[in-house]
C-alpha positions in Angstrom: 65.5 23.5 55.8 62.4 23.2 58.1 59.2 23.1 56.2 57.7 26.1 58.1 60.7 28.3 57.3 60.4 27.3 53.6 56.8 28.2 53.7 57.7 31.7 54.9 60.4 32.2 52.3 58.2 31.0 49.5 55.5 33.6 50.3 57.9 36.6 50.6 58.9 37.2 46.9 55.3 37.6 45.6 54.3 39.8 48.5 57.5 41.9 48.1 56.8 42.4 44.4 53.2 43.4 45.2 54.5 46.0 47.7 57.0 47.4 45.2 54.4 47.5 42.5 51.9 49.3 44.7 54.5 51.7 46.1 56.1 52.9 42.9 53.0 53.1 40.7 51.2 55.1 43.5 54.3 57.3 43.8 54.2 58.0 40.1 50.5 59.0 40.2 50.9 61.0 43.4 53.7 63.0 41.7 51.5 63.6 38.7 48.8 65.1 40.9 50.9 66.5 43.7 53.8 68.2 42.0 51.7 70.6 39.8 49.5 71.3 42.8 52.6 72.1 44.9 54.0 74.3 42.2 50.8 76.2 42.0 50.7 76.5 45.8 54.1 78.1 45.7 53.3 80.4 42.8 50.1 81.6 44.4 51.5 82.0 48.0 52.2 85.5 49.4 55.9 85.1 48.5 55.2 83.4 45.2 55.5 84.4 41.6 51.9 85.4 41.3 50.4 85.9 44.8 46.7 85.0 45.0 46.0 84.8 48.8 42.4 83.7 48.5 43.1 80.8 46.1 46.2 79.9 48.1 44.3 79.7 51.4 41.5 77.6 50.0 43.9 75.1 48.3 46.1 75.0 51.4 43.2 74.1 53.6 42.1 71.4 51.2 45.6 69.9 51.1 45.7 70.0 54.9 42.4 68.3 55.2 43.5 65.4 53.0 46.8 65.1 54.8 45.1 64.9 58.2 42.8 62.0 57.3 44.1 58.7 58.6 45.0 56.5 55.6 42.9 53.5 56.7 39.8 55.8 56.8 40.6 57.4 53.5 41.1 54.0 51.9 37.6 52.9 53.2 36.0 56.1 51.9 37.6 55.6 48.4 36.4 52.0 48.1 33.5 53.0 45.8 36.0 54.9 43.6 38.3 51.9 43.4 35.3 49.7 42.4 34.3 52.3 39.7 37.7 52.4 38.1 39.2 49.0 38.8 36.0 47.0 39.2 37.3 45.7 42.6 38.2 47.1 45.9 40.8 44.5 47.0 44.2 43.6 45.7 47.3 45.5 44.9 45.9 47.4 41.8 42.8 48.6 43.7 45.0 50.0 46.5 47.0 52.2 44.1 44.1 54.6 43.9 43.8 55.5 47.6 47.6 55.3 48.0 48.0 57.9 45.2 45.3 60.2 46.6 46.7 59.9 50.1 50.3 60.8 48.9 49.4 63.6 46.5 48.9 66.3 49.3 52.2 65.1 50.9 54.0 65.6 47.5 52.3 68.9 47.1 53.7 70.2 50.4 57.1 68.8 49.7 57.2 70.6 46.3 55.9 73.8 47.8 58.6 73.7 50.6 61.4 72.8 48.2 60.5 75.6 45.7 60.2 78.1 48.6 63.8 77.4 49.7 65.3 78.6 46.4 67.4 81.8 46.8 65.3 84.9 46.0 68.4 86.4 44.4 68.3 83.8 41.7 64.6 84.6 41.0 65.3 88.3 40.9 68.1 87.8 38.3 65.8 85.6 36.2 63.0 88.2 36.3 65.5 91.0 35.4 66.5 89.0 32.3 62.9 89.0 31.2 62.0 85.4 31.9 58.4 84.5 32.0 56.9 82.7 35.1 56.8 79.4 33.3 60.5 79.8 32.3 61.4 80.7 35.9 59.7 77.6 37.2 61.1 75.2 34.5 64.6 76.6 34.2 65.3 78.1 37.6 63.1 76.9 40.4 62.9 73.1 39.6 66.7 72.7 38.9 67.6 74.7 42.0 65.1 72.7 44.1 65.9 69.3 42.6 68.0 68.0 45.6 65.3 68.8 48.1 62.7 67.4 45.7 64.6 64.1 45.5 64.9 63.9 49.3 61.2 64.6 49.5 60.4 61.9 47.0 62.3 59.4 49.0 60.3 60.3 52.1 57.1 59.9 50.0 58.1 56.4 48.9 58.9 55.5 52.5 55.5 56.7 53.6 53.8 54.8 50.8 55.6 51.6 51.8 54.1 52.0 55.3 50.7 52.9 53.9 50.8 49.8 51.6 51.5 47.6 54.6 48.5 49.2 56.3 46.4 48.4 53.3 46.9 44.7 54.0 44.3 45.1 56.8 41.5 45.2 54.2 43.0 42.8 51.6 45.3 45.2 49.8 47.9 42.6 49.2 51.6 42.9 49.6 53.7 42.4 52.7 51.1 43.9 55.0 48.5 41.4 53.8 51.0 38.6 54.3 51.8 39.8 57.9 48.1 40.1 58.8 46.5 37.2 57.0 49.2 34.5 57.4 51.0 35.9 60.4 48.5 37.5 62.8 45.4 35.5 62.0 47.2 32.2 61.9 49.5 32.9 64.9 52.6 32.6 62.8 55.0 35.2 64.4 57.7 34.1 62.0 55.7 35.3 59.0 55.1 38.6 60.6 58.7 39.1 61.6 59.8 38.1 58.0 57.4 40.7 56.5 58.6 43.4 58.8 62.3 42.7 58.0 61.6 43.0 54.3 59.7 46.2 54.8 62.6 47.6 56.8 65.1 46.6 54.1 63.0 48.3 51.4 62.7 51.5 53.5 66.5 51.6 54.2 67.3 51.0 50.5 65.0 53.8 49.4 66.5 56.2 52.0 70.1 55.3 51.0 69.4 55.7 47.3 67.5 59.0 47.8 70.3 60.4 50.0 73.0 59.4 47.4 71.1 61.0 44.5 70.3 64.2 46.5 74.0 64.6 47.5 75.1 64.0 43.9 72.8 66.7 42.7 74.0 69.1 45.4 77.7 68.4 44.5 77.0 69.4 40.8 75.4 72.8 41.6 
């Protein structure tokens, strides 16, 4: 095997693991922040369980503001926060903070949309049985919206994979860092191509798994 090809292959595993580490931890934290926010957005919307138009409009605009910020700019703005929490602004662990904050509004919108798609007849029946709002959310809305939530989660992970690759531009680690630092800066097109291929494989794997789980949940309803 040519030495150059071996060099490329030897760098891929660590970078791939860093990308997976960043992506799935940031997905976890994004869901912790975004799902409750999305549930509250749905509940306080005009068609929600407890309509609060003023609060909904304010929160909705804040979510839209964070969603509209380009990730590279958001990551730079959050460098002081990363330094405060992680004591550094570079590396895979530091990037988890901006990744989580960038994905949280996306998760919130996915949760709000998925909950809004639940049949109103089911909600009416639950209210007629005397269920509280919390019981309706936990026992009716979330189970009914689960297939859409899983599909949305897959999209979130795919977006975070692309964001993590972008984070390589400022030393975030992972496949993006590999493609930029060892590929672009050192004129090694083979390194860049190898990193892109692995990213595409990760994206395709997440999409396939997400689709399979979502279809399985739909078939059991």
